[in-house]
C-alpha positions in Angstrom: -102.8 95.4 36.2 -105.2 96.6 39.1 -106.4 93.1 38.3 -102.9 92.2 40.1 -103.2 94.4 43.0 -105.1 91.4 45.3 -104.0 90.6 48.7 -101.6 87.7 47.5 -99.4 90.8 45.6 -99.7 92.6 48.0 -98.2 90.0 50.6 -95.6 88.8 48.8 -93.9 92.4 47.9 -94.8 92.9 51.2 -92.8 90.5 52.7 -89.3 91.3 50.3 -89.9 94.8 50.9 -89.8 95.0 54.7 -86.6 92.9 55.5 -85.2 94.9 52.5 -85.8 98.0 53.4 -85.1 97.3 57.4 -81.8 95.8 56.0 -80.8 98.8 54.6 -82.0 100.9 57.1 -80.3 99.3 59.2 -76.6 99.1 56.9 -77.5 102.5 56.7 -77.7 103.8 60.6 -75.1 101.5 61.7 -72.6 103.3 60.3 -70.1 100.4 61.4 -71.5 98.0 58.8 -69.6 96.3 56.4 -69.9 93.8 53.5 -66.5 92.5 53.0 -66.0 92.3 56.9 -69.8 91.5 58.5 -72.6 89.0 58.4 -76.1 91.3 58.2 -76.8 89.1 61.8 -74.3 91.5 63.2 -76.6 94.2 62.2 -79.2 91.8 64.7 -76.8 91.5 67.4 -78.5 92.5 70.3 -75.9 92.8 73.3 -73.2 94.7 70.3 -75.4 96.3 68.0 -77.9 99.5 68.5 -80.4 99.0 65.7 -80.9 95.2 66.7 -84.1 96.0 66.4 -85.0 97.3 64.0 -83.2 95.4 62.4 -85.0 91.4 63.8 -88.4 92.9 63.5 -87.7 93.6 59.7 -86.6 90.5 59.1 -89.2 88.4 61.3 -92.3 90.3 60.3 -90.8 89.7 56.7 -90.4 85.5 57.4 -93.9 85.9 58.6 -95.2 87.4 55.2 -93.3 85.3 53.6 -94.7 82.3 55.8 -98.3 83.5 55.4 -97.4 84.1 51.9 -96.1 80.1 51.3 -99.2 79.0 52.8 -102.2 80.3 51.8 -101.6 81.0 48.0 -98.1 78.6 47.4 -99.6 75.2 48.9 -102.7 74.7 47.5 -101.1 75.1 43.6 -97.4 74.2 44.1 -97.4 72.5 46.9 -93.0 71.8 46.8 -92.9 75.1 46.4 -95.1 76.6 49.7 -93.3 74.0 51.6 -90.6 75.7 51.0 -91.8 79.4 51.0 -93.1 78.3 54.3 -89.3 76.7 55.2 -88.4 80.1 54.2 -90.1 82.4 56.1 -90.9 80.6 59.3 -86.4 80.0 59.7 -86.2 83.5 58.6 -88.5 84.4 62.0 -85.7 81.9 64.1 -82.9 83.9 62.9 -84.6 87.0 64.2 -85.4 85.5 67.3 -82.2 83.9 68.5 -80.1 86.5 67.2 -76.5 86.6 67.6 -75.9 86.0 70.6 -77.5 83.0 70.6 -74.3 81.4 68.8 -73.9 78.3 68.0 -78.0 78.4 67.8 -78.1 81.6 65.6 -76.2 79.4 63.2 -77.8 76.7 62.9 -80.9 78.1 62.3 -79.2 80.7 59.6 -77.9 77.0 57.4 -81.3 75.9 57.5 -82.3 79.6 56.2 -80.1 79.6 53.6 -80.5 76.1 52.9 -84.4 76.3 52.3 -83.9 79.4 50.0 -81.5 76.8 48.1 -84.9 74.5 48.0 -87.1 77.4 47.5 -85.0 78.7 44.1 -85.3 75.2 43.1 -88.6 74.6 43.5 -89.5 77.5 41.5 -86.9 76.7 38.5 -88.9 73.2 38.9 -92.7 75.1 38.1 -91.3 78.0 36.1 -92.9 77.6 32.7 -90.2 80.2 31.1 -87.2 78.4 30.1 -84.9 81.4 30.5 -86.5 82.5 34.0 -85.5 78.6 34.5 -81.9 79.3 33.2 -81.1 82.7 35.1 -82.6 81.3 37.8 -80.3 78.3 38.0 -77.0 80.9 37.1 -77.5 82.9 40.1 -78.4 79.7 42.5 -74.6 78.5 41.4 -73.1 82.0 41.7 -74.3 81.8 44.7 -73.2 78.6 45.8 -70.0 79.8 44.7 -69.5 82.6 46.8 -70.8 80.1 50.3 -67.8 78.2 49.3 -65.6 80.3 48.3 -66.5 82.3 52.0 -66.5 78.7 54.0 -62.6 77.1 52.2 -60.6 80.3 51.4 -62.8 82.5 53.7 -62.7 85.1 50.9 -65.0 87.6 51.5 -63.8 87.0 55.1 -67.9 88.3 56.2 -70.5 86.4 55.2 -72.8 89.9 54.2 -72.3 89.0 50.5 -73.2 85.5 50.2 -76.1 85.6 51.6 -77.0 89.1 50.3 -76.5 87.4 47.1 -78.6 84.0 47.8 -81.9 85.8 50.0 -81.6 87.8 46.2 -82.2 85.1 44.2 -84.6 83.1 46.1 -86.4 86.7 46.5 -86.5 86.7 42.7 -87.9 83.8 42.3 -89.9 83.9 45.1 -91.6 87.7 44.1 -91.4 85.8 39.7 -93.6 83.1 40.3 -95.9 85.2 42.7 -96.8 87.9 40.3 -96.3 85.3 37.3 -98.3 81.7 38.2 -99.7 82.1 42.6 -101.2 85.2 42.7 -102.4 85.6 39.2 -106.3 86.2 38.7 -107.8 83.3 36.6 
């Protein structure tokens, strides 16, 4: 185990743990947030949310770490995975910078973020050596797309926090699995 705790592994874990922890803390501290009725980004609205600094700091920090990890460690071994990882990280920073107070601009950087997450999962499916892992990732990606389609077509649920969370968790699982089983492994 000690050989797997290298700089790459630490960066990969922190790049998921920091935003996850700050999102969870923001939800707990806000008191008004509903997974069914809200978007996660509602927590980052600089004019309406008292937890916006914590939320936006957490996702921006995570985005920087994902971009750095992807550029330094993923790209040299799997270019497509590295590119989608970098794009996911950078667009997550943009979601924090252009929070919901920016209206339509926030919408479009969020679209970029979630599409880049889907690309990351597709790259993981292509690069993964395990059939079971590829099938699980594909099933979770189908679930994510189904939840987004349900939200857009039927307004069910009315908020997007559920599809956002499932999409982010799916990409985080793929990202962490790839980093710990492939990219960050000692030769």
